[in-house]
C-alpha positions as a Markdown table, in Angstrom:
| # | Residue | x | y | z |
|---|---|---|---|---|
| 1 | Met | 0.0 | 0.0 | 0.0 |
| 2 | Arg | 1.1 | 3.6 | -0.5 |
| 3 | Thr | 2.5 | 5.8 | 2.2 |
| 4 | Gly | 0.1 | 7.5 | 4.5 |
| 5 | Lys | -0.9 | 8.2 | 8.0 |
| 6 | Leu | -3.1 | 6.4 | 10.6 |
| 7 | Ile | -5.6 | 8.9 | 11.8 |
| 8 | Asp | -8.3 | 9.0 | 14.5 |
| 9 | Ile | -11.8 | 10.0 | 13.3 |
| 10 | Glu | -14.1 | 11.4 | 16.0 |
| 11 | Cys | -17.7 | 12.5 | 16.0 |
| 12 | Arg | -18.5 | 16.1 | 16.9 |
| 13 | Cys | -19.8 | 14.8 | 20.2 |
| 14 | Gly | -16.2 | 13.6 | 21.0 |
| 15 | Ile | -16.4 | 9.8 | 20.7 |
| 16 | Leu | -13.8 | 7.9 | 18.7 |
| 17 | Leu | -15.4 | 6.3 | 15.7 |
| 18 | Phe | -12.6 | 4.8 | 13.6 |
| 19 | Arg | -8.8 | 4.5 | 13.2 |
| 20 | Tyr | -8.2 | 4.9 | 9.4 |
| 21 | Phe | -5.2 | 4.6 | 7.1 |
| 22 | Lys | -5.3 | 7.9 | 5.1 |
| 23 | Ala | -3.2 | 7.9 | 1.9 |
| 24 | Gly | -2.6 | 11.2 | 0.2 |
| 25 | Lys | -3.4 | 14.8 | 1.0 |
| 26 | Gly | -6.6 | 16.7 | 1.4 |
| 27 | Arg | -9.9 | 16.5 | 3.2 |
| 28 | Leu | -11.4 | 13.2 | 4.3 |
| 29 | Ile | -14.4 | 12.6 | 2.0 |
| 30 | Lys | -14.8 | 8.9 | 2.0 |
| 31 | Leu | -13.6 | 6.0 | 4.1 |
| 32 | Leu | -12.7 | 2.8 | 2.2 |
| 33 | Ile | -13.8 | 0.1 | 4.5 |
| 34 | Pro | -10.8 | -2.3 | 4.0 |
| 35 | Arg | -8.5 | 0.6 | 5.3 |
| 36 | Ile | -10.3 | 0.9 | 8.6 |
| 37 | Thr | -8.1 | -0.6 | 11.3 |
| 38 | Asp | -10.3 | 0.0 | 14.4 |
| 39 | Asp | -14.1 | 0.1 | 13.8 |
| 40 | Lys | -16.2 | 1.2 | 16.8 |
| 41 | Val | -19.3 | 1.6 | 14.8 |
| 42 | Gly | -19.5 | -1.8 | 13.1 |
| 43 | Leu | -19.3 | -1.1 | 9.3 |
| 44 | Glu | -18.2 | -4.6 | 8.5 |
| 45 | Gly | -21.0 | -6.5 | 6.9 |
| 46 | Leu | -23.4 | -3.6 | 6.3 |
| 47 | Glu | -25.1 | -3.7 | 3.0 |
| 48 | Thr | -24.9 | -1.0 | 0.3 |
| 49 | Phe | -26.9 | 2.2 | 0.9 |
| 50 | Ala | -27.0 | 1.6 | 4.7 |
| 51 | Lys | -26.7 | 4.7 | 6.8 |
| 52 | Pro | -24.7 | 4.0 | 10.0 |
| 53 | Ala | -25.0 | 6.3 | 13.0 |
| 54 | Cys | -22.8 | 7.5 | 15.9 |
| 55 | Pro | -23.3 | 5.1 | 18.8 |
| 56 | Ala | -23.3 | 8.0 | 21.3 |
| 57 | Cys | -25.4 | 10.8 | 19.8 |
| 58 | Gly | -27.2 | 9.0 | 17.0 |
| 59 | Lys | -26.2 | 11.4 | 14.2 |
| 60 | Glu | -26.0 | 9.8 | 10.7 |
| 61 | Leu | -22.4 | 9.4 | 9.6 |
| 62 | Gly | -22.9 | 8.9 | 5.9 |
| 63 | Ile | -23.9 | 6.3 | 3.4 |
| 64 | Ile | -22.3 | 3.0 | 2.4 |
| 65 | Met | -21.5 | 3.0 | -1.4 |
| 66 | Met | -19.4 | 1.1 | -3.9 |
| 67 | Ile | -16.6 | 3.4 | -5.0 |
| 68 | His | -14.0 | 2.0 | -7.4 |
| 69 | Gly | -15.3 | -1.5 | -6.8 |
| 70 | Glu | -14.8 | -1.4 | -3.0 |
| 71 | Pro | -17.3 | -0.6 | -0.2 |
| 72 | Ala | -16.8 | 2.8 | 1.2 |
| 73 | Leu | -18.5 | 5.2 | 3.7 |
| 74 | Lys | -19.2 | 8.5 | 2.0 |
| 75 | Leu | -19.1 | 10.9 | 5.0 |
| 76 | Asn | -21.5 | 13.6 | 6.0 |
| 77 | Gln | -19.0 | 16.4 | 6.6 |
| 78 | Gly | -21.0 | 18.0 | 9.5 |
| 79 | Thr | -20.9 | 14.9 | 11.5 |
| 80 | Ile | -17.2 | 14.3 | 12.1 |
| 81 | Lys | -14.5 | 16.7 | 13.4 |
| 82 | Ser | -12.8 | 18.2 | 10.4 |
| 83 | Ile | -9.5 | 16.4 | 9.5 |
| 84 | Arg | -7.2 | 17.7 | 6.8 |
| 85 | Ile | -3.7 | 16.3 | 6.0 |
């Protein structure tokens, strides 16, 4: 895999949602599910177009979609704390 960073993704309420391997620069727009190392929400096994929510506050995190042939979580930008690398 390419070089990148392991980052913590938190909800606006402060709870840790994921640890994710981010490759490249820029904003975090989508999470490729195979790159998630620590999943506190339970994205593994969810079907396409499911809408997972934060376990603490219940806000919708985004929608599961197929992007480039891999399952990914397309994020709602207002739900997570802003991360830019």
